[in-house]
N, C-alpha and C positions, 0 to 999 in steps of 0.2 A: 583174367579173372572170371569174364564170362564164360569161356571155355570150359574151365574148371567146375563151374556152376552146372553145365549142362550135363557133365560126366556123374555129377552127385546126384542130378534130378533123375536121370535115366536109372540109375542104380537103386536108388533108394525109395523113389516113388513110383516109377513105371517097373521096376522088378525086371529090369532087363539084365541079362547074364553078361559076365565081363568079356566072354568070348563075342557077343554082339555089339557090345561097344567097342572092342577092339576092331571089330570089322567097320564099324561106322566111323571112326575116328582116325584109324590108321596107326595108332598107338599100340605098342607092345600091351601084354596082358600084365607082365610084371610093372610096367609104368602105371597102368590103371590101378593095379592093387596098392602100390605105394601111395598115391594121391589119395585113395579112399582110406587108408588105415592111419595117414597122418593127419587127418582132419583139417587138412590145409585149406586156407581161403583162395589163396593166389599160389600159383605154381612159380617155384624159384628155380632157377637155371645157374649150374656153375658157369662162371665166366672166366675163361682161362687167362691167365696173365700174359699180356702181350707187349714186349718192349716197345717204347715209343722212342721218336726222335728227340722229344722234349725231355726225356728223363734225365740227360746230363746237364740240364739247364734248370732243371725244376726248383732246385734251392735258390739260384740267384734269381730267377723270375718271382718266387714268392718273397724275397727280401725286398725286391723292386715294388711288389704291390703292398708291402706295409710300410714302406717309404712313401708312397704316393698317398696312401689313405689318411696320413697325418698331414698332408697339404690342403690347400683351400682348392675347391672345386675348379677354381679358373688355372690354378697353377699346375694341375695334375696332368701327367701325360697320358695319352690315350693308348688304348690296347693296340692300335695300329703303330704308334711309335714304339711301344715296348717290344712289338714283332720286329720292327725295323732294328731296333738295338740288339737283338738277340740274332738276327741275322747277320749283322756286323761282327758277332762273335763266333760264327760259324755254324748257327742253327739252319738246318735245312728243311724243316717241317713247314706245315702250312699255318696260315694265320688262323683258320678256324680251332686248330689243335690249342693254340695259345688263349685264344677267347675262352674255349670250353675249360680250360685250365683256371682262369681268371674267375669265371662264374663259379666254379666248385670253390676256390679259395674263398672267394666273398660269402659264399653261403656258409661255410665253416666258421669264418670270422663272426657272421651274425649269430649263431648257434652259440659260440664260446661267450658272447656279450651277454646272451640272455641267461645263459646258465651261471655267469659270474653276478648276476645282479644289474647290469646294465641293460637297460629295455625294459625294465619292469617299473612300473610307475605306482605311486601312492595317490589315491582319489583325494583332492584337496577340498576343503571348505571355509568358506568365506562369511564374515559377519556383515549385515548391511551397513554401507557407507565405508566399509575397511579399505578395498583397493580398486584401482582399474588397471587394465593392462593395454597396451599401446605396441603398435606394429605398422610397418609400411608393405606395400605390395606395389607390382606393376600390373596394369590394366589398359585396356583401349576403349576408345569412345570416338563417336563421328562428331567433331565441334566444326561448326560453320561450313558443313560440307566435306572436310578433311579428316581422315582417320589419324587420331591423334594417341600417342602414347602417354600415359598418365602415372603419376605417382600418386597412390592412395593410402591416405591416413586413416587408420582403424582403431577406434576407442571401443573397450568393453567393460562395463561395470562387473566386477567378479561375482556379487551376490545376485541382481537381479538379471544379469546377462542381457542388459539394455545396451545397444551398440550405436554407433554414429560413424558414418563413413564422409569422407571429403577427398576431393581429388586437386590435384595441383599438376602443374608441368615439371616443377623441380623439387628434390628432396633437400632443400636447404634449411637454414636456420631459421629464416622469417617465415617460411612456410610451416615449420614445426610449431612455431609459437602462435600463428594464424589457427592452425588446426587445433590447438588446446584451447584458444579463445572460444572458438564455435563448439567445441566439444563439451565444454562445462556449461555454456549457454543451453544447449539442447538437452545435456542430461539434468539439468536443474541443480545441480551443485558439484560439489568437490569431494572425492573421497580422500581417505587420510594418507593412503599410498599409491605411488605409481610403479608399475612394473614394466621395465623396458629391457630391450637386448642391448648390446655395446655399440649403439650406431655411432656414427662419427659426428653427429648434429648434438649429442649430448656427452660423450665420453671422449675425452682427448687422448687417454693412455690408460690400458688394463693393467692392474697390478697383480700381485699375488693373492689368490683367494677372492674375497668381495673389495680388495682395495682398487679404487677407481679415482681416476684424475678427471673430475668433470669440469666442462666448459663453464666458463664465468657466466655467459649469457643465461645458458640453461639453469645455472644456479640461481640466477635472478628471478627467473621464471617461477621456479619452485618456491622461493623465497616470498614472491608475490602472492602466490596460492596457497601456501602454508601447507604443502603435503610434501611428503617423504618420498624420494625416487630410489628405487631398487632395481639393481642391474643384475641380469641372468648369468651364469657361467657361461664361457663361451663355448658355442656349438651345442647349447641346451635349451633348444627351443620349446622343449616340453613344460619347462618353468612358467612359460605363460601360453599353456596350451588353448586356454579359452580363445584368446584372440587369434592364435593360429588357426584353430577351427573356423573362426568367423571368416577370415581370410579365404578360406575354402569355400565356405557356405556361400560368400557373397559372389564366387565366380557364376554360380547359376542363378543366385536369387537378383543381383544387380546387374551383371555384365554379361548375360546371356538370354536373349540375344543383345548384340552391342546398342547401347543407347545411342540415340542422336539428340543434339542440342544446339541450339544457335550459338551459344557462348558457354564459358566456362562456369561463369555464375548462373547460368541457366541449368546446367547439369548439376552444379551443387545445392540448389534450391531443389532439384527433381529428387537428389539422392537423400537430403535430408526428410522430404516428405514421405519418400518409400521407405526409409528405416523406422519412421514411426508407425506407419500401417504394419510393417512386418512384426513391430513388437505386439500388437492385438492378435497377430496370427499365430505366432510361434508358442508352442507350450514350453512351459519353464523346464519340466523334466523332473526336477527335485521338489518344487515347492508346488502347491495347487495353484491351479489357474495358468495364464499366459505370462509372458514377459512383462507386458505392461502392468498387469497387477501386481507383480513382484517389485517393478520399479517404482510403483505409487507407494509401496511399503518402505521401499529404500529411500525414497525422497527425505523422508524425515531424518534420518541419520547422516546425510551429506551436509558438509560445510557449505555456508552459502557463497555465492559467487560474488567476488568484489569487481571493480571496475575491469575492464579487458588488460591484460598485460601489453604494454606498448613494446611489441616484439619487433623492432627494427634491429638491422644490421649496420653499423656504422662505419663508413671509410672516409678517409682523407684525400682529397682530391684537388688538384692545381687545374685552374680555369684557363683554358686556351686563349690566346690572343683573339681569338673568333668567338669568344664568349661561350665556350661549350665546354662540358666535363664529360668523361668518357666513363661508361659502365657496361660490361658484357658485349663490347664491340659495337654498342649503341652510343648515341652522342645526344646530349640534352643542353639546352640553352640557359643562360644565367644571366642577370642582369649586367650590365656592360660596365658597370661601376667596379664589379669585382673579377674583371679580367686580369689575367696573370696573378690571381692571388689564391692561396689554399681556401678552401671550404669544406665543409662536413657535409658527406652525403650519406643521408639515412634511407635504408632500403626496405621496404615493405613489400608483401607479396604482389599488390596490384598496382603500387605507385612509389614513387621516390620524393623525398622531401631534401631541399638543399639549405642549409643553415650557415650563417657568417655571423660572428661577433655576438653569438648567443640569440640570434633572432632568425626566424625562418623567412629566407628571402623568395623561394619559388617552390612550385611543386608541379610535377608531371606524372601521366599515367606512365607505368611502367610497361615496357616492350620485351617479352619472352620470346626469343627464338633459340632453340637449342642446335640449330644447325650451325656448324662451324665454317661454312661456305659463304661468300658473299660479303660485301663491304658494311653490312649493317645498317642501322636507320639512324636517321638525324631528325629531331624532335625542336622545333622551334617556337618560340613565343615572340611575335614581332615586337611586342611592347618592350622586350629587354634590348632592343637595338635602337629605340628612340633616340638616348643620349647620343649614339654614334653618328645617326644620319643627321642630327641638328649641326655637327660639325662639318659632315660631308654630305650634303643634301643629294649630290649627284649619286651616291649608292643606292638611293630608293627605286631607280629605275629597273635594274638587274638584281637587286638584294635578294637572295634565296629566302630569308625570313619573311618577306612581305608577299611571298606567292599566296599565302594563306590570309591575305587581308579580308575582312568581311566585304560583303558583295556591295554595299554602298559606299565604300571607301574605293573599291576597285573602278566603280562607274564614274566617282568623282575625280579620280585619277585621269582617267581618259581625257577628260574635258580640260583641266587643269595644266596638264603636261604638254598641252599644245601651245600654250603661250609661253613668252619670255619669262623667265623666273618661276616657272611652274613648280619646279622641284622645290625650291625652298618654301613656297606657299603650302604645297601639298604636306611639307613636312611640318610646318606650323600647325596646320589642321590637325594632323595625326597626334602632335604633341598635346593638344587639348586633353587627351584621355589621361594624362598624368595628373590633370588637376581638376577635372570634371568627371562626372558619372559616364562611363562609356555609352550606355544606351543612350543617355540624352544627346551626347555628340552625335551618335549615328541618327537619331531621331531628326535633329537640326541638318544634317547632311542630306537625309533623304527628302525633307520639305523643301531644301534648296534646290534639289534636282527635279523634283515635282513642279516647282514654279519656273525653271528654265533659267534660274539665276546662281549657278554653282561657283560663287566666289566667296573668298575668305571673310570679307566684310559681311555679307550677307548671312554666311553660317553663323559668324559671332552674334550678330544681330539677334538671329533666331535661337541661338543657345541660351542667351542671356533672358530672353523673353520667356523660354522655357524653364529655365532656373528661378526667375522671379515669380513665376506662376501666373503670368499674363498670357491671354489668349494670343493665338498666332493665326488664327483664322480670318481673313479679311472678310467682312460681311458683305452680302451681296445686295446692292442697292437698286432698287427697281424704281427708277425716276419716272414720274408721270410725262407723257407726251407734252404737256403744256410748259415743261420746263426746258424742253429742248430748244437749242440755239437755233435762229434763222438764218444768222449769218455767221458761219465759222470762221475762227481767226485764222489770218495767214501769216506765214513767215516770210515777210517781204521786207528786206533791209534797206529798200530804196526810201520807205517811209522815213526813217531815221536822217536821210540826206535832206529831205523837205523841212524836218526841223531844224536841221543846222542852218539851212539858208534863211529860216525865219528868223533865228536868232541873230545873223549878221547884217539884218536891215538897220541902217542908221537913221536916227531922226534929227532935223534941225533942231538945234539949240534956241 
């Protein structure tokens, strides 16, 4: 294009002759005349058809490309695999020729889709409080010094374009429900519709058209918050284009540079604060003012938020003989009275609740590790094993659950286990927490250790005085010097013999 522009500038502006232009460019005068008469902007050259080694296989390769385009991205064959399959059929050409054919085929297919109406979109408009859009993404952050892969939930109000982002380690049901609880809290209300793709945590089966078999727990959540769930057509992400764009924008607004946080809770607190700040900085685009101003207007049309949805996932587990239940390769202790019995395990994003007979029997903080290597972790509560060691006091010495005893109990154990029967005595002291306040028992143990009398009897005495509200501090008596004994008593048993001899003296009658 630049070469032809120079020729036209020489001829029309500088008034150079065709002969001079021919001399300068090395082109024939006829070629130069042809360019000037055609008013062409860019020279076009005839490319002669050259037969390719790929020509006999072009139809088969095009059929393969059409078949692979209808598969999911993870299931598609690569161009290298297609080239290897052609070689097995007798193709002797290069990989580059196959790749060039695939690029040209893809470009033609895209042009056909655009001309047929696919790839052309209609702008959408939403009323205040009408809808929100939801999507997941994968991002990275440094949490506790470790580079961690995160599953990020994105919410966006369709009218005001106010958004909320929250990070999790997994993309499971309990995480989805927790994300909705926090989103409606931050956004200040619930819209009438929610627009989703066909994620597995919401849709069990995709039917024809808009038919969906929705997950039972997801339906319970929508019924709780009273909004209607709508699902996009498969592979039609533009139907929730607002939140799709929000995922892209969040890459440089929130995740670049990579954020650092001490914990996942700290990261989510920062994300929530950062989202609110961005509302005041981002212009709305269609409405006057910022996103925050449009959100303040939309707040009036949102449904009020009820209590948070109890979004747990429930499993039925059998407690092992060692009083443990298993979840995600980890083990959690359960009171010994429920050993070898079925219990209900309610899984939340950050903790688990064990229930039996309609009552909650214990809770644990949930351990999340996505690695499939290693034995997993075991979480003990030493109180769950007190009923066992009351029958088997010898198990106290090497019992794994008792490694995490409070420091006061550990120091007391060092003293008591030195004496005969110390195992049982220590078990009886530990069992006091089943009937009394644990902090009061620990206080009594620490007082006994400070006084140098770490015995069961003394600890019980101190504990009852604490529970009765009596003072346990011995007053300091500052006796005057006048009351000091001048003759200290002596422990001399021979004096008793003197008294005995005096009683044996017989008198004459």
